[in-house]
C-alpha positions in Angstrom: 1.1 -6.2 30.6 1.5 -2.6 29.1 -1.0 -1.1 31.7 1.0 -2.7 34.6 4.1 -1.3 33.2 2.8 2.1 33.0 1.5 2.2 36.6 4.8 0.9 37.7 6.3 4.0 36.0 3.7 6.1 37.6 4.6 4.8 41.1 8.1 5.5 40.6 7.7 8.8 39.5 5.7 9.7 42.6 7.8 8.0 44.8 11.1 9.0 43.6 12.9 12.1 45.1 14.4 12.5 41.8 11.1 12.6 39.5 12.4 14.9 37.1 15.4 12.5 36.1 12.9 9.7 35.4 10.0 11.5 34.1 12.2 12.6 30.9 12.9 9.2 29.8 9.6 7.8 30.6 8.0 10.6 28.5 10.2 10.0 25.7 9.4 6.1 25.7 5.9 6.5 26.3 5.7 9.2 23.0 8.1 6.5 21.1 5.7 3.9 22.0 2.5 5.8 21.0 3.9 6.7 17.7 4.9 2.9 17.0 1.1 1.9 17.8 0.0 4.4 15.0 2.5 3.0 12.5 5.4 5.7 12.7 8.7 4.3 13.6 11.0 7.0 15.4 14.6 6.7 15.9 14.8 7.9 19.3 14.2 10.8 21.9 16.1 13.3 19.7 14.1 12.7 16.5 11.1 13.0 18.3 11.8 16.0 20.4 12.7 17.4 16.4 9.3 16.6 15.4 8.1 19.8 17.2 10.3 22.0 14.9 8.9 20.9 11.7 7.0 23.3 9.5 6.4 21.5 6.3 6.4 17.7 5.1 7.4 16.5 1.6 6.7 12.9 1.1 8.6 10.6 -1.9 7.6 6.9 -1.0 6.6 5.7 -4.2 4.7 2.8 -4.1 4.5 2.8 -0.2 2.2 5.9 0.1 0.8 6.3 -3.6 0.4 2.6 -5.2 3.1 3.7 -7.6 0.2 6.2 -9.2 1.1 9.6 -7.7 -0.8 12.7 -8.5 0.0 16.4 -7.8 -2.5 17.6 -5.5 -0.9 20.9 -3.9 1.6 23.3 -5.0 3.0 25.8 -2.3 5.1 28.6 -3.6 7.4 30.4 -1.1 9.9 32.8 -3.3 9.8 35.1 -6.2 8.3 32.5 -8.8 4.8 32.1 -9.4 3.2 28.7 -9.4 3.1 28.4 -12.9 6.9 29.5 -13.5 7.6 27.1 -10.8 5.8 24.1 -12.3 7.1 25.2 -16.0 10.4 25.2 -14.7 10.5 22.2 -12.3 8.8 19.9 -15.5 11.5 21.2 -17.8 14.2 19.4 -15.7 12.2 16.4 -14.8 11.1 15.9 -18.7 12.6 12.3 -19.7 12.7 11.1 -16.3 11.2 7.5 -15.5 10.7 8.3 -11.8 6.8 8.0 -11.2 6.6 11.4 -9.6 8.7 13.1 -12.5 6.1 11.5 -14.9 3.0 12.8 -12.7 4.6 16.3 -12.6 5.0 16.7 -16.2 1.6 15.4 -17.1 0.0 17.8 -14.2 1.8 20.9 -16.1 0.6 19.6 -19.4 -2.8 19.1 -18.1 -2.8 23.0 -16.9 -1.6 23.6 -20.6 1.5 25.2 -19.6 4.7 25.6 -22.1 7.3 23.2 -20.8 10.7 24.9 -21.6 14.0 22.7 -22.4 16.4 22.5 -19.7 20.2 23.2 -20.3 22.7 21.0 -18.7 19.8 18.6 -17.4 21.5 15.4 -15.3 20.2 13.1 -12.7 22.2 12.8 -9.4 21.9 9.4 -8.2 20.1 9.2 -4.8 19.8 13.0 -4.6 17.6 14.1 -7.6 17.9 16.0 -10.8 19.4 19.3 -11.9 19.4 21.5 -14.9 
């Protein structure tokens, strides 16, 4: 059935004098369908187009991607801090949190043997993260 639909769309694209107008929605629909077959749900054409602008991705789907046992695998630093300074500062804010990602980060810093300073004005921002 899906093959028949694609053939029908191809016929419309070739036969229609305004093929460009029809081809854009057809390309978007095709892209959304291909992503869905691979398990990715994309909200619509605008979101699909924005995927081309992505430079980095961070996942926070505890339990969905990590089975509830996340581990720090890579640290990418872009700024004035070194990797060790960034990890120590982040761990100081995350220390005491029960979130699985916070626990994995603190454990990673402890395994590296880094000193974790105490954070000032540490607080959780519901639905956003932590600050300190």
